[in-house]
C-alpha positions in Angstrom: -75.5 45.7 45.9 -76.0 41.9 46.2 -73.7 40.1 48.7 -72.0 37.0 47.2 -73.1 33.6 48.5 -69.5 32.6 49.5 -69.2 35.8 51.6 -72.5 35.1 53.3 -71.6 31.6 54.1 -68.1 32.4 55.4 -69.6 35.1 57.7 -72.1 32.7 59.1 -69.4 30.2 59.8 -67.4 32.8 61.7 -70.6 33.8 63.7 -71.4 30.1 64.7 -67.8 29.2 65.5 -67.1 32.1 67.8 -69.3 30.9 70.8 -67.8 27.4 70.5 -64.3 28.7 70.8 -65.3 30.6 74.0 -67.4 28.0 75.7 -65.7 24.7 74.8 -62.4 25.3 76.7 -64.2 26.5 79.8 -67.1 24.1 80.1 -65.7 21.0 78.4 -61.8 21.1 78.7 -61.5 17.4 77.6 -63.9 17.8 74.7 -62.7 16.5 71.2 -63.6 19.9 69.9 -60.5 21.4 71.4 -58.3 18.9 69.9 -59.8 19.4 66.4 -59.3 23.2 66.7 -55.7 22.8 67.8 -54.9 20.3 65.0 -56.4 22.8 62.5 -54.1 25.5 63.9 -51.1 23.3 63.5 -52.0 22.7 59.9 -52.3 26.4 59.4 -48.8 26.9 60.8 -47.5 24.3 58.4 -49.2 26.1 55.5 -47.4 29.4 56.7 -44.0 27.7 56.7 -44.5 26.1 53.1 -45.7 29.4 51.8 -42.8 31.2 53.2 -40.2 28.8 51.7 -41.9 28.7 48.3 -40.4 30.8 45.4 -43.7 31.1 43.6 -45.7 34.3 43.7 -48.7 34.7 45.9 -47.1 33.7 49.2 -48.9 36.5 51.1 -52.3 35.3 50.0 -51.5 31.8 51.0 -50.5 33.0 54.5 -53.7 35.1 54.8 -55.7 32.2 53.8 -54.3 30.0 56.6 -54.6 32.7 59.2 -58.2 32.0 60.5 -57.2 28.5 61.5 -54.1 29.6 63.3 -56.0 32.4 65.2 -58.8 30.0 66.1 -56.3 27.7 67.7 -54.7 30.6 69.6 -58.1 31.7 71.0 -58.9 28.0 72.1 -55.4 27.7 73.8 -55.9 31.1 75.6 -59.4 30.2 76.8 -58.2 26.9 78.2 -55.4 28.5 80.3 -57.4 31.4 81.8 -59.2 30.9 85.1 -62.9 30.9 84.3 -64.0 33.2 81.6 -61.0 35.3 82.2 -60.7 38.8 83.5 -63.3 41.1 82.0 -64.8 38.1 80.1 -61.6 38.0 78.0 -62.4 34.6 76.4 -65.7 36.0 75.0 -64.0 39.0 73.8 -61.2 37.1 72.0 -63.8 34.9 70.3 -65.9 37.8 69.2 -62.8 39.7 67.8 -61.8 36.6 65.9 -65.2 36.3 64.3 -65.2 40.0 63.4 -61.8 39.9 61.8 -62.6 36.9 59.8 -65.9 38.4 58.6 -64.0 41.6 57.5 -61.0 40.0 55.9 -62.9 37.0 54.3 -59.6 35.2 53.2 -61.3 32.1 51.8 -64.1 33.5 49.7 -62.0 36.5 48.5 -59.2 34.3 47.3 -61.5 31.8 45.6 -63.4 34.6 43.8 -60.2 36.2 42.6 -58.9 32.9 41.2 -62.0 31.6 39.5 -64.7 34.1 38.8 -65.3 37.8 39.1 -67.5 39.2 41.9 -71.2 39.2 41.3 -71.4 42.9 42.1 -68.7 43.9 39.7 -69.7 46.7 37.4 -70.5 45.8 33.8 -67.7 46.4 31.3 -68.0 49.5 29.2 -67.3 49.7 25.5 -63.9 51.5 24.9 -62.6 52.9 21.6 -60.1 50.4 20.1 -56.5 51.5 20.3 -54.7 52.0 17.0 -52.7 48.6 16.4 -48.9 49.0 16.6 -47.0 47.9 13.6 -45.6 44.4 13.9 -41.8 44.1 14.1 -42.1 41.1 11.6 -44.0 43.1 9.0 -42.5 46.6 8.7 -44.1 48.7 6.0 -41.2 48.7 3.6 -43.0 48.2 0.4 -42.2 44.5 0.2 -43.8 42.3 -2.4 -46.6 39.8 -1.6 -44.2 36.7 -1.3 -42.1 38.4 1.2 -45.2 39.5 3.3 -46.6 35.9 3.3 -43.2 34.6 4.3 -43.0 37.2 7.1 -46.5 36.1 8.3 -45.4 32.5 8.6 -42.2 33.6 10.2 -44.1 35.7 12.9 -46.5 32.9 13.5 -43.5 30.7 14.3 -42.4 33.2 16.9 -39.6 34.9 15.0 -37.1 32.0 15.3 -33.7 32.8 16.6 -34.8 36.4 17.0 -34.5 37.0 13.2 -36.4 39.0 10.7 -37.2 38.1 7.0 -35.7 40.8 4.9 -36.7 39.4 1.5 -38.1 36.2 0.0 -37.3 35.3 -3.6 -38.9 32.5 -5.6 -36.5 30.2 -7.4 -37.0 30.4 -11.2 -39.0 27.5 -12.6 -40.2 26.4 -9.2 -43.7 26.9 -7.7 -42.9 26.3 -4.1 -39.2 26.8 -3.7 -37.9 30.1 -2.4 -34.8 31.7 -0.9 -35.1 33.7 2.4 -32.8 36.5 3.3 -32.7 36.7 7.2 -31.3 39.3 9.5 -30.9 39.4 13.2 -33.6 41.5 14.8 -31.1 43.4 17.0 -28.4 45.3 15.1 -24.9 44.0 15.9 -26.1 40.6 17.2 -25.1 37.4 15.3 -27.6 34.8 14.4 -27.4 31.8 16.6 -29.6 28.8 17.2 -31.1 28.7 13.7 -31.3 25.2 12.3 -32.9 23.5 9.2 -35.5 22.0 11.5 -36.6 25.3 12.8 -37.0 26.7 9.3 -38.7 23.6 8.1 -41.3 23.7 10.9 -42.1 27.4 10.1 -42.8 26.6 6.4 -44.1 23.1 6.8 -41.4 21.3 4.9 -38.8 18.6 5.8 -35.6 19.6 7.4 -33.8 17.9 4.5 -35.4 20.4 2.1 -33.8 23.4 4.0 -30.2 24.6 3.5 -28.6 27.4 5.5 -25.7 29.3 4.2 -23.7 32.5 5.0 -24.3 35.7 3.2 -21.4 37.4 1.5 -20.9 41.1 1.8 -22.1 42.8 -1.3 -22.1 46.5 -2.3 -25.1 48.2 -0.8 -25.8 45.3 1.6 -24.3 44.1 4.8 -23.2 40.5 5.5 -21.4 38.5 8.1 -22.7 36.6 11.1 -25.8 38.9 11.5 -27.2 37.7 8.1 -28.1 34.3 6.8 -29.6 32.8 3.7 -32.1 29.9 3.9 -33.0 27.9 0.7 -36.4 26.1 1.1 -36.5 23.7 -1.9 -39.1 20.9 -1.4 -39.9 20.8 -5.1 -36.4 20.6 -6.3 -35.4 18.0 -3.7 -38.4 15.8 -4.7 -37.1 15.9 -8.3 -33.5 15.3 -7.1 -34.5 12.2 -5.3 -36.4 10.7 -8.3 -34.5 12.0 -11.3 -31.1 13.5 -10.2 -28.6 15.0 -12.7 -25.1 13.6 -13.0 -23.7 16.4 -10.8 -26.5 16.0 -8.2 -26.0 12.2 -8.0 -22.2 12.7 -7.7 -22.7 15.3 -4.8 -25.2 13.2 -2.9 -23.8 9.7 -3.3 -20.1 10.1 -4.1 -18.8 13.5 -2.9 -20.6 13.3 0.4 -18.6 12.5 3.5 -19.7 8.9 3.4 -19.4 8.5 -0.4 -16.9 6.8 -2.5 -14.8 10.0 -3.1 -15.5 12.4 -0.2 -14.9 16.0 -0.9 -15.0 15.7 -4.7 -17.2 17.2 -7.4 -17.9 16.1 -11.0 -16.3 18.2 -13.7 -18.0 16.5 -16.7 -19.2 13.2 -18.0 -18.4 12.2 -21.6 -19.1 9.2 -23.7 -16.9 7.8 -26.5 -19.2 5.5 -28.5 -16.4 4.4 -30.8 -14.3 3.0 -28.1 -17.2 2.0 -25.9 -16.2 3.9 -22.8 -17.7 6.5 -20.5 -15.4 8.9 -18.7 -16.2 10.6 -15.3 -13.7 13.4 -14.7 -13.8 14.8 -11.2 -11.7 17.0 -8.9 -11.5 17.8 -5.2 -13.3 20.9 -4.0 -10.3 21.8 -1.9 -7.4 21.8 -4.2 -5.0 21.0 -1.3 -6.5 17.6 -0.6 -5.7 14.4 -2.3 -8.4 12.0 -3.7 -9.4 9.1 -1.4 -11.3 6.8 -3.7 -13.2 3.6 -2.8 -13.8 2.3 -6.4 -16.5 -0.3 -5.5 -18.5 2.3 -3.7 -18.2 4.7 -6.6 -19.4 2.0 -9.0 -22.4 1.3 -6.8 -23.3 5.0 -6.7 -23.0 5.3 -10.5 -25.0 2.1 -11.1 -21.9 0.5 -12.7 -20.8 -3.1 -12.3 -18.1 -3.6 -9.8 -15.7 -5.1 -12.4 -12.0 -4.8 -12.1 -11.6 -5.5 -15.8 -13.9 -2.7 -17.1 -13.8 0.1 -14.5 -10.5 1.9 -13.8 -9.4 5.0 -12.0 -6.5 7.4 -12.9 -5.4 10.0 -10.3 -3.5 13.1 -11.3 -2.8 15.5 -8.4 -6.2 16.7 -7.0 -8.1 15.4 -10.1 -9.0 11.9 -11.1 -10.6 10.0 -14.0 -12.9 7.1 -13.8 -13.2 5.0 -17.0 -16.1 2.6 -17.4 -15.7 0.4 -20.5 -18.4 -1.8 -22.0 -15.9 -4.6 -22.6 -12.5 -5.3 -21.0 -10.2 -2.9 -22.8 -7.1 -5.0 -21.9 -8.4 -8.2 -23.4 -7.5 -7.1 -26.9 -4.2 -7.9 -28.5 -1.6 -5.2 -29.6 0.7 -6.8 -32.1 4.3 -5.8 -32.0 5.8 -4.0 -35.0 9.2 -2.9 -35.9 7.9 0.7 -36.2 6.8 0.6 -32.5 9.9 -1.1 -31.3 12.4 1.2 -33.0 13.8 3.4 -30.2 13.9 7.2 -30.8 16.7 9.6 -30.2 16.1 9.5 -26.5 16.3 5.7 -26.4 12.5 5.3 -25.8 10.2 2.9 -27.6 6.5 1.8 -27.2 6.2 -1.3 -25.1 2.4 -1.4 -24.6 -0.8 0.5 -24.4 -2.9 1.6 -21.4 -6.6 1.1 -20.8 -7.2 4.5 -22.4 -5.3 3.6 -25.6 -2.3 5.7 -24.6 1.1 4.3 -25.7 3.5 3.3 -22.8 7.2 3.8 -23.4 10.2 2.4 -21.8 14.0 2.9 -22.4 16.9 0.9 -23.8 19.3 3.4 -22.2 19.2 6.4 -19.9 20.0 9.4 -22.1 19.6 11.9 -19.2 22.2 9.9 -17.0 24.5 9.1 -19.8 24.4 5.4 -18.9 22.9 2.1 -19.9 19.6 1.0 -18.4 18.8 -1.8 -16.1 15.4 -3.7 -16.1 13.3 -5.5 -13.5 10.7 -7.9 -14.8 8.4 -9.7 -12.3 5.6 -12.2 -12.8 4.5 -15.8 -12.3 4.6 -18.5 -14.9 2.6 -17.9 -18.0 2.1 -14.2 -17.0 3.9 -12.7 -20.1 7.5 -12.2 -19.0 9.1 -14.0 -22.0 6.8 -12.1 -24.4 8.2 -8.9 -22.8 11.7 -10.2 -23.2 11.1 -10.6 -26.9 9.9 -7.0 -27.5 12.6 -5.6 -25.2 15.4 -7.6 -26.9 14.0 -6.6 -30.3 14.2 -2.9 -29.4 17.6 -3.2 -28.1 18.8 -5.1 -31.1 17.3 -2.5 -33.4 19.3 0.1 -31.5 22.5 -1.9 -32.2 23.0 -3.4 -28.8 24.2 -6.9 -27.8 21.9 -9.2 -25.9 22.7 -12.2 -23.8 19.9 -14.4 -22.2 20.2 -17.1 -19.5 17.4 -19.2 -18.0 17.2 -21.9 -15.4 15.5 -24.4 -17.7 15.1 -24.7 -21.5 11.9 -23.8 -23.1 10.6 -23.2 -26.6 10.5 -19.4 -26.5 13.9 -18.8 -25.1 15.4 -21.2 -27.7 13.7 -19.2 -30.4 15.0 -16.0 -29.0 18.5 -17.4 -29.1 18.4 -17.3 -32.9 18.3 -13.5 -32.9 20.7 -12.6 -30.1 24.3 -13.0 -29.4 24.3 -15.8 -26.7 21.7 -17.9 -24.9 21.8 -20.7 -22.4 19.5 -22.7 -20.1 21.0 -23.7 -16.7 22.4 -22.2 -13.6 26.0 -22.8 -14.6 25.4 -20.9 -17.9 24.0 -18.0 -16.0 26.9 -18.0 -13.5 29.3 -17.8 -16.6 27.4 -15.2 -18.3 27.4 -12.9 -15.1 31.1 -13.6 -14.6 31.9 -12.6 -18.2 29.8 -9.5 -18.0 31.6 -8.4 -14.8 34.9 -9.0 -16.5 33.8 -6.8 -19.4 33.5 -3.9 -16.9 37.3 -4.2 -16.3 38.0 -4.6 -20.1 35.9 -1.6 -21.1 37.3 0.6 -18.3 40.7 0.2 -20.0 39.5 0.1 -23.6 40.8 3.2 -25.6 38.5 5.3 -27.7 39.7 5.9 -31.2 39.4 9.7 -31.2 41.9 10.3 -28.5 43.3 6.9 -27.5 42.0 7.3 -23.9 39.4 5.2 -22.1 36.0 6.9 -21.3 32.8 6.0 -19.6 29.9 4.8 -21.8 27.9 7.5 -23.6 24.8 6.1 -25.3 24.4 7.3 -28.9 27.9 8.5 -29.2 29.4 7.2 -32.5 32.9 7.4 -31.1 32.2 4.7 -28.6 34.3 1.6 -29.5 31.9 -1.0 -28.1 28.2 -1.7 -28.1 25.9 -1.7 -25.1 25.4 -5.1 -23.6 22.2 -6.3 -22.0 22.3 -9.3 -19.7 19.0 -11.1 -19.1 18.7 -13.6 -16.2 15.2 -15.3 -16.3 14.1 -16.9 -13.1 16.9 -15.2 -11.3 15.3 -16.0 -7.9 15.5 -19.7 -8.6 19.1 -19.5 -9.9 20.3 -17.5 -6.9 19.2 -20.3 -4.6 21.0 -23.0 -6.6 23.0 -25.3 -4.4 26.2 -25.1 -6.6 26.2 -21.8 -8.3 23.7 -19.6 -6.4 26.2 -17.7 -4.4 28.3 -16.8 -7.5 25.1 -15.7 -9.3 23.9 -13.6 -6.4 27.3 -11.9 -5.8 28.1 -11.2 -9.5 24.5 -10.0 -10.0 24.9 -7.4 -7.2 28.2 -6.2 -8.6 26.9 -5.8 -12.1 23.9 -3.7 -11.0 26.3 -1.4 -9.2 29.2 -1.1 -11.7 27.7 -2.1 -15.1 25.9 1.1 -16.1 29.0 3.3 -16.6 30.5 0.6 -18.8 27.4 0.2 -21.0 26.1 -3.1 -19.4 22.5 -3.3 -18.4 21.2 -6.2 -16.1 17.6 -7.5 -16.6 16.8 -10.0 -13.9 13.3 -11.6 -13.9 11.6 -13.7 -11.3 8.5 -14.0 -9.0 9.6 -11.8 -6.1 11.6 -8.5 -5.7 12.5 -9.2 -2.0 15.8 -9.9 -0.3 14.8 -13.3 1.1 14.1 -14.5 -2.4 17.4 -13.6 -4.0 17.0 -9.8 -4.7 19.2 -8.0 -2.2 18.3 -4.5 -1.1 21.3 -3.0 -3.0 20.3 -4.7 -6.2 16.6 -3.8 -5.9 17.5 -0.1 -5.2 19.8 0.1 -8.3 17.2 -1.6 -10.5 14.5 0.6 -9.4 16.5 3.8 -9.8 17.8 2.9 -13.3 14.8 1.2 -15.0 11.1 1.2 -15.3 10.1 -1.9 -13.4 7.4 -4.1 -15.1 5.3 -6.3 -12.8 3.0 -8.9 -14.5 0.4 -11.0 -12.6 2.0 -12.2 -9.4 -0.7 -14.8 -8.5 -3.1 -12.5 -6.7 -4.0 -8.8 -6.7 -2.5 -8.5 -3.2 0.9 -10.1 -4.3 0.9 -7.9 -7.4 0.3 -4.8 -5.4 3.0 -5.7 -2.8 5.5 -6.4 -5.5 4.8 -3.1 -7.2 5.0 -1.2 -4.0 8.4 -2.8 -3.3 9.7 -1.3 -6.6 8.4 2.3 -5.9 9.8 5.0 -3.8 6.3 5.9 -2.5 3.3 3.7 -2.1 1.1 5.1 -4.8 -2.2 3.4 -5.7 -1.3 0.2 -7.6 -3.8 -1.0 -10.2 -5.2 -4.5 -9.7 -4.6 -7.3 -12.1 -7.1 -10.1 -11.5 -6.5 -13.8 -12.5 -8.9 -13.4 -15.5 -10.9 -10.7 -16.9 -14.6 -11.6 -16.7 -17.8 -9.5 -17.0 -20.3 -9.6 -14.2 -23.4 -11.0 -15.7 -26.7 -11.1 -13.9 -27.2 -11.5 -10.2 -25.0 -13.9 -8.2 -27.8 -14.1 -5.6 -30.5 -15.1 -8.2 -28.2 -17.7 -9.7 -27.6 -19.1 -6.2 -31.4 -19.3 -5.5 -31.9 -21.1 -8.8 -28.9 -23.4 -8.4 -27.3 -22.2 -11.6 -23.5 -22.2 -12.3 -21.6 -19.0 -12.7 -20.9 -18.0 -16.3 -17.5 -19.0 -17.6 -16.4 -16.1 -19.7 -13.0 -15.3 -18.4 -10.2 -13.9 -20.5 -6.6 -14.4 -19.6 -4.6 -11.5 -18.2 -1.4 -12.7 -19.6 0.6 -9.8 -21.0 -1.2 -7.3 -18.7 1.4 -5.6 -16.4 1.9 -2.7 -14.1 4.7 -0.5 -15.2 6.3 2.0 -12.7 7.1 5.2 -14.5 9.9 7.6 -13.6 7.7 9.7 -11.2 6.8 6.6 -9.2 3.3 6.4 -10.7 2.1 2.9 -11.4 0.2 2.4 -14.8 -1.7 -0.6 -16.0 -0.9 -1.6 -19.6 -0.9 -4.6 -21.9 2.4 -5.2 -23.5 2.9 -5.7 -27.2 2.4 -9.2 -28.4 5.2 -11.0 -30.2 3.9 -14.2 -31.9 6.5 -17.0 -31.4 4.5 -19.2 -33.8 5.5 -16.9 -36.7 8.9 -15.6 -37.9 10.3 -13.1 -35.4 12.7 -11.8 -38.0 10.4 -9.0 -38.8 11.0 -7.6 -35.4 14.8 -8.1 -35.1 17.5 -6.6 -37.4 18.9 -8.7 -40.2 22.2 -9.2 -38.5 22.9 -10.2 -34.9 24.9 -7.7 -32.9 28.1 -9.1 -31.4 30.9 -8.0 -29.1 34.0 -6.5 -30.7 36.9 -8.6 -31.5 38.9 -6.7 -28.9 36.5 -7.6 -26.1 36.3 -11.3 -27.2 40.1 -11.5 -27.2 40.3 -10.1 -23.7 37.7 -12.4 -22.4 39.5 -15.3 -24.1 42.8 -14.3 -22.3 40.9 -14.5 -19.0 39.6 -17.9 -19.8 36.0 -16.7 -19.9 35.0 -17.0 -23.6 34.2 -20.5 -24.7 31.1 -22.7 -25.0 29.3 -22.0 -21.7 27.4 -25.2 -22.1 30.5 -27.2 -21.3 30.7 -29.0 -17.9 32.4 -27.2 -15.1 36.1 -26.9 -15.8 38.6 -27.9 -13.1 39.3 -24.8 -10.9 36.8 -22.7 -12.7 34.8 -21.6 -9.7 36.6 -23.2 -6.7 40.1 -24.7 -6.1 40.7 -28.4 -6.6 40.9 -30.5 -3.5 44.4 -30.6 -1.8 46.2 -34.0 -1.7 45.8 -34.2 2.0 42.0 -33.7 2.0 39.9 -36.5 3.4 38.7 -39.2 1.3 35.2 -37.9 1.0 36.1 -35.7 -1.9 34.8 -32.5 -0.5 36.9 -29.3 -1.2 37.5 -26.5 1.1 37.0 -24.1 -1.9 38.7 -21.0 -0.4 40.6 -18.4 -2.2 40.3 -16.7 -5.5 39.2 -19.4 -8.0 40.5 -20.4 -11.3 40.2 -19.0 -14.8 42.5 -16.2 -15.8 41.2 -13.4 -13.6 37.7 -14.7 -14.1 37.1 -16.9 -11.1 36.6 -15.8 -7.5 36.1 -17.4 -4.2 32.8 -17.4 -2.3 32.3 -16.2 1.2 32.4 -19.7 2.5 33.3 -21.7 -0.5 31.6 -21.8 -3.9 29.9 -25.2 -3.9 27.4 -25.6 -1.1 28.4 -28.2 1.4 26.5 -31.4 1.7 23.3 -31.4 3.7 23.9 -31.6 7.4 22.0 -34.5 9.0 23.9 -35.0 12.3 25.6 -32.8 15.1 28.9 -34.1 14.0 28.5 -32.9 10.4 27.3 -29.5 11.7 30.5 -29.2 13.9 32.7 -30.1 10.9 30.9 -27.6 8.7 31.4 -24.8 11.4 35.1 -25.6 11.6 35.4 -25.6 7.9 33.8 -22.1 7.7 35.8 -20.6 10.5 39.1 -22.3 9.4 39.3 -23.7 12.9 
């Protein structure tokens, strides 16, 4: 047997060092050799301490390796403290014992040989019969097909991720590389945890975005639940989806995703109407309990549609919605008014316009379900189409046999033309105040007017042939301006409020029009609530999309999505960035939105429509009946008794709205104007006087005005 070289060298070192340990302390106490030996012993003790505190395995071998140094230091110290060579030559015996112990244990060479190379004298390995390989847990012999076995090999190579097993691999039809994996937890009864698309993608060499994990439903003959999972590996399908997606795939990826334009939605179908030039996208929420949250510009960008308010519209119905993309602005076309469209049906409904989808929109001339007349609220800025809507509304009411009065703040061509086909028409604040005062008095007259069948008064019943009077519709254009008139504004405001409250049961409908539905502009909360509940408000362009939306929301019980009415309809042509870089002007192809309005239907839903067009340059007699509808003789005589039936264009009569000045009034000619007013039952006093006092320009005038108001 050959002795290893390391063993021989270590034994030689022990043999040579033993005499030094015995002689140096006795003959040379101050020799540096003693200091070196003791320092080596201290290093060995430190090695013992570190090995004892370490949690790593092999602490015993480390302690044994440092023991020769510690024992050598102990022999050196003992030899230095014994007199001479010690009793019975103890110093020599200790050194010899140290060398013998080191040569037998051989801590250095044995440890190095174990950690780096086998011993030279180790016996040569003998060939042994190979043990039968145990079946791999990843590839049980269950008769699986080749695809499943190959998938199991890749899965086992990845280390059986999340302690799962591939039950079956199925190739997706029509795909070469896409497959579906059915996974099961390796231990029965344990749920699958820690599995992610990144882990599956790494096992099969695909991107994590091409992996989809889903739960496995319980099926007859197969378990399911948390211990099972399905992984779809679809690199080929996703590559096609990124380059040539279908409509449903584009919708899911770019619109229905959490960051899309309609999160949580799915496309039902896409249809094209070539005759009308429109593409419809019908979608619904995957969760039927959710309401659609649509960002229309983001949806347009996802569908590669121009972000155009005039061509792309959305209609929401419950958990479904419809996006209509037109080739040309659908509301830029004109819908002429005809007598056929304006003739009310048995329920008092007539067609007042058409929506973007070509559906007719109806409004009412009376409320059949409430057995009452109908109010109306018409809003819009100048040249927005209010007077056009007046014309078709008055024509429908006239065709139904109703009486119409129209008052405006200023005279214009259209209102003058309409005056030929209705009962009365005037153009100033005084005329409007007289009109509202007479309509209010008619409520008292009709409340006592006997019906011919039983001689008793009754409330108004629309469509009842026994009713002795006709429905009266009172129009007040620019009501907001008239309500702020310095002379008659308070009368107009007060009588307008009263008429909206009491007029319906007596067959009198009030139709104010203006540019704001809010209290600080003349529409009190009481008036607005009554108009909203008993009409279908129509809001034309209010000057900006924000103002239109605010006005529409002010007439709705709930803040539904309000369609946008831009200043003009214009198609987006080319790139604005490219035109800016070339220094070109934007195309001027705008189309006026006059006549386009938002109508609030009975359920509070706001619908965008274009009202019917009445051409004032032609004869409007085709729209109106042959004869103008008037009040009955009885009503006229009663109004005349009250001093309210005369030419309302006359100047203010003495005592008509406020009392005449007393003889003892100051010479400035101002009237206190308190009390009930003139006219036989028709006048009334204002809260602080009918005519507004002169403008206050000094503290003294302000004090006099306060004293006048408080009767101080």
